[in-house]
C-alpha angles and dihedrals in degrees: 000000000000121000127205113249093252092051091045091052091049091051091051090051093051092050091048093053091048089057096057106118117244090240091064094044097046100062138030110283097217126058113211113205134179129208135167129217093247128031090209125036123207110259125230099039140073114242149166120263130187118222118200116208106198124192110200113200118190123232109265111233113249092232092056116101106249125220113271120255130232102199130178118189113206107198126197111222097169119140094265090064092070123124123016094353095068092037092054091042092054091049093049091048092053091049090051092050091053091057091061124086137218090269091061128088121224132186133173127210121182127193146182116143085331131047121227132178105221096174117028114213108289144135113305087224089086089079100147095058094039092051089052089055091050092050089052093065113114130169121269137158138320131336122271092177100158093051092046094053089047090052092048089052089050089058090050090050091063086078100024096122094055125087097264133131100249115212139161117198113201118199118190141149100187150052121283103249104157119068124344106002113165125105089243091055091054092042090057090049090051092050091050092050092049089059088057093049094253120133123197120212114198126206115192114197123204125345104295103073122101104256093189091057095045096047094045092051090050095043096049092050094041094242130133129264129211130190104210104191093170119039089215086074093060096095092053092047093047087051090052092050094047088049088061096041092050093049100052109143102174137027136195093023117187125181117199121187122192120192123199123238112294095031113098122195109223107179147337110243116223100347138079117249145123132266117197113174106301093345125094124189127188126178126209115177101204139012124202127222116260094017133109117220121188146177128213120214123184115211135183114237124197126231119280138179123260111276094024124129125209132192108239107178150337118218128200123189118194124183146147113260103232091206096055102017088230124135111242137180136208126190139192140174133205135199133193124225123206130217139178091217117092088194088060090049090053095045092049096052112128106229095189091057091044090053090054091047094050093047093049097042089052091049092049091048092051092049091050091047092050090051090052093044092053088053090055093255098123096152091055089047091055091046091053091053094047093047092053091045093054094047093050094044093050095048095046094046088054090052093047096250099129091160091059090047087054091053091052089053088071087080089067090061089047089053091058090053091052094045094050092047093238100139111127121200093256090048092052091048091047093051093047092046093049092047089051092050092052096045094048095036089235110173119250116265 
């Protein structure tokens, strides 16, 4: 008996769900935990405290049927992609296709000054015909990047209401010069796609693409970003990306943090999110098995007497378990304890939280400095880096973390580079890419 592709895909999904072990179905998949940067706070003064909300996702067993993937590859075929770039990109795309299974959906959109759907969304099992379409890609004209991503998302939407991991992978080596082309335009597109459960991963090849545009699109949609300086690395980077896509454990992740009266949220460090009064909300589209994701929230805490305890926050994480398609929740609470002993404050400092704070504060400072540098304000960029460096060094020396203070000192060397106007295009892309990786907790590749 022959089944239509849609029916075949549905049958594969039903079988996959039936194979989910009882252990994974019986309890919430994600553990939500809270920690603060110091176990004890100095009594008698108001202060700022950083709360770390950590989402711990277990490794998914290899023999467990994974969630199916709905993947659209958006492929730059503009004139600048000629030569080894397009050859290596075609090869990497074919290798990625071969890692998918019959339960997965694949589509291919190509673009130069025009946008064309070469492979409409369909089962990835049709590899021979799809590979022929990939091999037929040759370089053409300019770069209609916005329209191409929008078309890739349109192919994903054909299966948006089914329990897939929805992902667009954008591959480009140039500047968007046809249609909407500013970083803010692409950031808004990324935010809109995140609301639909679609993440966009961006791969910038060479040294001519707009790194601000590519990272903002990826960040706002909760995708990954890769700086591919040498096209020979494309196969490895595609493999890294598919490793993430094929290990998604949770979708539509929302973290909500509620602070009691007297505790005021000030800012989210390193991530996008919203603060409304005493309520904080952060969205993450997808979580991967075996990986910790976290958010850092700085709050203002009022003065208290030695020996007092104070409720700081309650966190709730809701998400869709990608293995069972069920909505689950995980909750945690955190309190602060106060002491009159500065030695106790120092001994109770949480180094793991401080490491995350230092990494993210440095990433934020570098992003801000790059924004200023690109506006021709290099002296202000250097000042931003030095100010962050001094603040981080002073705090970590006080807590006894001289090694973290040493890491923060790297911003001083960066400041000299900015001041002396020595930032090459590869260096700017490398800094932006590394800052993105830290802020999103994207694994190294």
